[in-house]
C-alpha positions as CSV (number, residue, x, y, z in Angstrom):
1,M,0.1,-0.2,-0.2
2,K,2.8,2.2,0.8
3,S,4.7,1.5,-2.3
4,K,1.6,2.2,-4.3
5,L,1.3,5.5,-2.8
6,Q,4.8,6.5,-3.0
7,S,4.7,5.5,-7.0
8,S,1.6,7.5,-7.4
9,I,3.3,10.6,-5.7
10,K,6.2,10.3,-8.1
11,K,4.1,9.5,-11.0
12,L,2.3,13.1,-9.8
13,L,5.5,15.1,-9.5
14,S,7.2,13.8,-12.7
15,V,4.3,15.6,-14.5
16,R,6.1,18.8,-16.2
17,G,5.6,21.8,-14.1
18,M,3.7,19.7,-11.1
19,G,6.3,20.6,-8.5
20,Q,5.7,24.0,-9.0
21,V,2.0,24.0,-8.7
22,L,2.3,21.9,-5.7
23,T,4.5,24.4,-4.1
24,V,2.0,27.6,-4.8
25,T,-1.1,25.4,-3.9
26,V,0.6,25.4,-0.5
27,G,1.1,29.1,-0.6
28,L,-2.6,29.5,-1.4
29,I,-3.6,27.6,1.3
30,V,-1.5,29.7,3.6
31,L,-3.3,32.8,2.3
32,C,-6.6,31.7,2.8
33,V,-5.8,30.4,6.6
34,V,-4.3,33.9,7.3
35,F,-7.4,35.9,5.7
36,G,-9.6,33.7,7.2
37,I,-8.1,34.3,10.7
38,L,-8.0,38.2,10.2
39,N,-11.4,38.1,9.1
40,P,-13.7,35.0,9.7
41,T,-16.4,36.1,7.0
42,F,-13.7,35.5,4.5
43,F,-15.0,31.9,4.4
44,S,-18.6,32.9,4.0
45,G,-20.6,31.2,1.4
46,R,-21.5,34.7,-0.4
47,N,-17.9,35.8,-0.1
48,M,-16.6,32.4,-1.7
49,N,-19.3,32.7,-4.6
50,N,-18.3,36.4,-5.2
51,L,-14.7,35.2,-4.9
52,L,-14.9,32.6,-7.3
53,R,-16.7,34.7,-9.7
54,Q,-13.8,37.4,-9.4
55,I,-11.0,34.6,-9.9
56,A,-13.0,33.6,-13.1
57,P,-12.2,36.4,-15.4
58,I,-8.5,36.4,-14.4
59,L,-8.2,32.6,-15.1
60,L,-9.7,33.1,-18.6
61,I,-7.3,35.6,-19.6
62,G,-4.3,33.9,-17.5
63,I,-5.2,30.8,-20.0
64,G,-4.8,32.7,-22.9
65,Q,-1.4,34.4,-21.8
66,S,-0.2,30.8,-20.8
67,Y,-0.5,29.6,-24.3
68,V,1.5,32.4,-25.5
69,L,4.2,32.2,-22.5
70,I,4.5,28.8,-23.4
71,T,5.7,29.3,-26.9
72,G,8.4,31.6,-25.5
73,N,6.1,34.9,-26.5
74,I,4.0,37.4,-24.7
75,D,0.7,38.7,-25.5
76,L,0.5,42.6,-24.2
77,S,-2.7,43.2,-26.3
78,I,-4.8,41.2,-24.0
79,G,-6.4,44.1,-22.0
80,S,-7.2,46.0,-24.7
81,V,-9.0,43.2,-26.6
82,V,-11.0,42.8,-23.3
83,G,-11.9,46.5,-23.6
84,M,-12.6,46.2,-27.4
85,S,-14.8,43.2,-27.0
86,T,-16.7,45.2,-24.5
87,M,-17.3,48.4,-26.6
88,I,-17.9,46.5,-29.6
89,S,-20.6,44.2,-28.1
90,A,-22.4,46.9,-26.0
91,T,-22.4,49.5,-28.9
92,L,-23.9,47.1,-31.5
93,M,-26.6,46.1,-28.7
94,T,-27.3,49.6,-27.9
95,K,-27.9,50.1,-31.8
96,G,-30.8,47.7,-31.6
97,M,-28.7,44.5,-33.0
98,N,-29.6,40.9,-31.7
99,P,-27.1,40.3,-28.8
100,W,-26.1,37.1,-30.1
101,L,-25.2,38.4,-33.5
102,A,-23.2,40.9,-31.8
103,V,-21.4,38.4,-29.8
104,F,-20.5,36.8,-33.2
105,I,-19.3,39.9,-34.8
106,T,-17.1,41.0,-31.7
107,L,-15.6,37.5,-31.5
108,V,-14.8,37.8,-35.0
109,C,-13.1,41.0,-34.6
110,C,-11.3,39.8,-31.4
111,L,-9.8,36.8,-33.3
112,L,-8.5,39.1,-36.2
113,V,-6.6,40.6,-33.5
114,G,-4.8,37.6,-32.5
115,L,-4.4,36.4,-36.0
116,T,-2.7,39.8,-36.4
117,N,-0.1,39.0,-33.4
118,G,0.4,35.8,-34.8
119,L,1.4,37.1,-38.1
120,L,3.5,39.6,-36.9
121,V,5.5,37.3,-34.2
122,A,6.2,34.3,-36.2
123,G,5.5,35.6,-39.9
124,C,7.1,39.1,-39.7
125,K,9.8,37.9,-36.9
126,L,8.7,41.1,-35.1
127,P,9.7,40.8,-31.0
128,P,6.5,39.8,-29.4
129,F,6.8,42.9,-27.1
130,I,6.6,45.3,-29.8
131,G,4.4,43.6,-32.1
132,T,1.6,43.0,-29.4
133,L,2.5,46.5,-27.8
134,G,1.4,47.8,-31.2
135,T,-1.9,45.8,-31.5
136,M,-2.4,46.6,-27.7
137,T,-2.7,50.7,-28.9
138,I,-4.7,49.7,-32.1
139,A,-7.3,47.6,-30.1
140,R,-7.7,50.4,-27.4
141,G,-8.4,52.9,-30.0
142,I,-10.9,50.6,-31.7
143,A,-12.6,50.3,-28.2
144,Q,-12.5,54.5,-27.9
145,I,-13.9,55.0,-31.4
146,A,-16.6,52.2,-31.3
147,N,-19.1,54.4,-29.8
148,G,-17.8,57.7,-30.9
149,N,-15.3,58.0,-28.0
150,Y,-18.0,57.8,-25.3
151,N,-18.9,55.1,-23.0
152,T,-22.3,53.5,-24.2
153,D,-25.6,53.7,-22.8
154,S,-27.3,50.7,-21.1
155,I,-27.4,47.5,-23.5
156,G,-31.4,47.3,-22.1
157,K,-33.8,44.6,-21.3
158,A,-33.3,43.1,-24.7
159,A,-30.1,41.8,-23.8
160,E,-31.4,40.3,-20.6
161,G,-30.7,37.1,-21.8
162,F,-27.2,37.8,-22.9
163,R,-26.4,39.5,-19.4
164,N,-28.3,35.9,-17.4
165,F,-25.7,33.7,-19.7
166,F,-22.5,35.6,-19.2
167,Y,-23.0,36.7,-15.8
168,Y,-26.0,36.4,-13.6
169,D,-27.4,32.9,-14.3
170,K,-26.5,30.4,-11.5
171,L,-26.3,26.5,-11.7
172,L,-25.6,24.3,-9.0
173,G,-24.8,27.2,-6.6
174,L,-22.3,28.5,-9.0
175,Y,-22.4,31.9,-11.2
176,S,-22.4,31.1,-15.0
177,T,-19.3,32.9,-15.3
178,V,-17.7,30.3,-12.9
179,W,-18.9,27.4,-14.9
180,M,-17.8,29.3,-18.1
181,A,-14.2,29.3,-16.9
182,I,-14.5,25.9,-16.0
183,I,-15.7,24.4,-19.3
184,L,-13.0,26.5,-21.1
185,W,-10.3,25.4,-18.8
186,A,-11.2,21.9,-19.5
187,F,-11.2,22.3,-23.0
188,F,-7.9,24.3,-23.4
189,N,-6.3,22.3,-21.1
190,F,-7.0,18.8,-22.9
191,I,-5.8,20.5,-26.1
192,L,-2.3,21.6,-24.1
193,S,-2.0,18.4,-22.7
194,R,-3.4,15.8,-25.0
195,T,-3.1,17.1,-28.6
196,R,-0.2,17.5,-31.0
197,S,-1.0,21.0,-31.0
198,G,-0.3,21.2,-27.5
199,R,2.9,19.4,-28.1
200,H,4.1,21.5,-30.9
201,I,3.3,24.4,-28.6
202,Y,5.9,23.3,-25.8
203,A,8.3,22.2,-28.6
204,I,8.6,25.9,-29.9
205,G,8.8,27.5,-26.7
206,S,11.7,24.9,-25.8
207,N,13.7,25.2,-29.0
208,A,11.9,26.7,-32.0
209,E,14.8,25.8,-34.5
210,A,14.7,21.9,-33.5
211,S,10.9,22.3,-33.5
212,K,11.1,23.8,-37.4
213,L,13.6,21.0,-38.0
214,S,11.3,18.1,-36.9
215,G,8.8,19.7,-39.1
216,V,6.3,21.6,-36.6
217,N,4.9,24.8,-38.4
218,I,6.2,27.6,-36.3
219,L,3.8,30.0,-37.9
220,K,0.8,28.2,-37.6
221,T,1.1,26.8,-34.0
222,T,2.1,30.6,-32.8
223,M,-1.2,31.9,-34.6
224,K,-3.0,29.2,-32.9
225,A,-1.5,30.3,-29.1
226,Y,-2.4,34.1,-30.1
227,L,-5.9,33.1,-31.1
228,V,-6.6,31.3,-28.0
229,A,-5.3,34.2,-25.9
230,S,-7.8,36.8,-28.3
231,F,-10.6,34.5,-27.9
232,C,-10.4,34.1,-23.9
233,S,-10.1,38.1,-23.8
234,C,-13.1,38.3,-26.0
235,V,-15.2,36.5,-23.6
236,V,-14.0,38.3,-20.7
237,G,-15.0,41.4,-22.4
238,L,-18.3,40.1,-23.0
239,I,-18.5,39.0,-19.0
240,Q,-17.5,42.5,-18.1
241,C,-20.3,44.0,-20.5
242,A,-22.8,41.7,-19.1
243,S,-22.0,42.8,-15.5
244,A,-22.0,46.4,-16.1
245,G,-24.8,46.5,-18.6
246,M,-22.9,48.6,-21.1
247,G,-19.9,49.3,-22.4
248,A,-16.8,51.2,-20.7
249,M,-13.8,52.4,-22.9
250,D,-11.4,51.9,-20.1
251,A,-12.8,48.2,-19.3
252,G,-9.5,45.6,-19.4
253,N,-7.3,48.3,-18.5
254,G,-4.2,46.4,-16.7
255,Y,-5.6,42.8,-17.2
256,E,-2.5,41.7,-19.5
257,L,-0.5,42.3,-16.3
258,Y,-3.2,40.4,-14.4
259,A,-2.7,37.6,-17.1
260,V,0.9,37.2,-16.8
261,A,0.6,37.1,-13.2
262,A,-1.9,34.5,-13.2
263,S,0.6,32.7,-15.7
264,V,3.9,33.1,-13.7
265,I,2.3,32.8,-10.2
266,G,1.4,29.6,-11.3
267,G,4.6,28.2,-12.5
268,V,4.6,29.1,-16.6
269,S,7.8,29.9,-17.4
270,T,8.4,33.3,-19.3
271,L,11.4,31.9,-21.2
272,G,8.8,29.2,-22.9
273,G,8.3,25.6,-22.6
274,Q,7.2,25.0,-19.5
275,G,4.1,25.3,-17.3
276,I,0.8,23.6,-17.0
277,L,-2.8,25.1,-17.1
278,L,-3.6,23.6,-13.2
279,G,-1.0,26.1,-12.4
280,T,-2.9,28.9,-14.0
281,V,-5.7,28.2,-12.1
282,I,-3.9,28.1,-8.7
283,G,-2.1,31.4,-9.9
284,A,-5.5,33.2,-10.6
285,A,-6.9,31.9,-7.2
286,I,-3.8,33.5,-5.6
287,W,-4.5,37.0,-7.4
288,G,-8.1,36.9,-6.5
289,V,-7.3,35.6,-2.5
290,L,-4.8,38.5,-2.3
291,Q,-7.2,41.0,-3.7
292,N,-10.2,39.9,-2.0
293,G,-8.3,39.3,1.5
294,L,-6.4,42.3,1.3
295,Q,-10.1,44.3,0.7
296,F,-11.4,42.5,3.8
297,A,-8.0,43.8,5.8
298,G,-8.8,47.4,5.0
299,A,-5.7,47.6,2.6
300,P,-6.0,50.1,-0.1
301,V,-5.4,49.7,-3.5
302,A,-2.1,51.1,-4.0
303,I,-0.9,48.2,-1.6
304,R,-2.7,45.2,-3.0
305,N,-1.1,46.4,-6.2
306,I,2.3,46.5,-4.6
307,V,2.2,43.1,-2.9
308,I,0.9,41.5,-6.3
309,G,3.9,43.2,-8.3
310,I,6.5,41.9,-5.9
311,I,4.9,38.3,-6.0
312,V,5.2,38.5,-9.9
313,V,8.8,39.8,-9.9
314,V,9.9,37.2,-7.2
315,S,8.1,34.2,-9.4
316,V,9.6,35.5,-12.5
317,L,13.3,35.8,-10.8
318,L,12.9,32.0,-9.2
319,D,12.0,30.8,-12.6
320,V,15.0,32.3,-14.5
321,V,17.3,31.0,-11.4
322,V,15.9,27.7,-11.7
323,R,16.1,27.5,-15.5
324,S,19.7,29.1,-15.4
325,G,20.9,26.7,-12.8
326,K,19.6,23.5,-15.3
327,K,21.3,24.8,-18.0
328,I,24.8,25.0,-16.1
329,K,24.3,21.3,-14.8
330,L,23.6,20.2,-18.1
331,S,26.4,22.1,-19.4
332,K,29.0,20.4,-16.6
333,K,27.4,17.0,-17.5
334,S,28.3,17.4,-21.1
């Protein structure tokens, strides 16, 4: 019995990136205990439900950013695509368009940004920081001009079904936003861990040149990663539109940083080729618990941002140190 348990633990730890996930999970548990002691209402059913709904959008954009980071790139346009999604969908609905047709048009527009990102980075060989910085600015500009440089009016009662689907409906005690995050996480986790496309994403992040020689289509694979990021950003934008019942031009501001935080805290390497989406779940949860717990503790927004910023820097630094240490060991062996 003991040997079976040991072999199961070894098998679990052998999964790429699982060690980091287990470490941050312990950190998440400690945070929850600390905030629970500071304020017992932290564990109330109402707060837990709201906390899950707060974590869900961060998990979604974290999934998109994780895909891109694993390829060895980065997507700075995520926050602006969230804003673009919110404004385009809200503007179309306030003009009387059917909400679901508005959702489809919004999705197409957002996917075009992801397609452009992939072409710029893998096709035109632009540094991902520069390429996605450009599309970030363009997407934010589109969000601003969508309704003539104004926030939209209320999307009205005609969009009640849309609002319920993306934000207010409940199933088995959980909000629809949470179920959406769970389903999309399961789908994209399956693709990343069980399909050839997923293996290619890891491969180009580990060694793009070797992957190319092995027959991996770098352009196609990179575009897939950026399309996932844009799709997830679009969904988050629709969630924000459903939540507010209107479109705001500043929607999604800073979300690219939240996406990086969720990914990196969860063990996704900024150097590419490493990380699992289970870690992104824990990273998003840590972000949400910190925001929620520090708010309960009465900490100002500035302190919350500073704490999360420090955690992100430390996480990236540890990743660089660990990866550098592995390279040194490998070079000594050879």
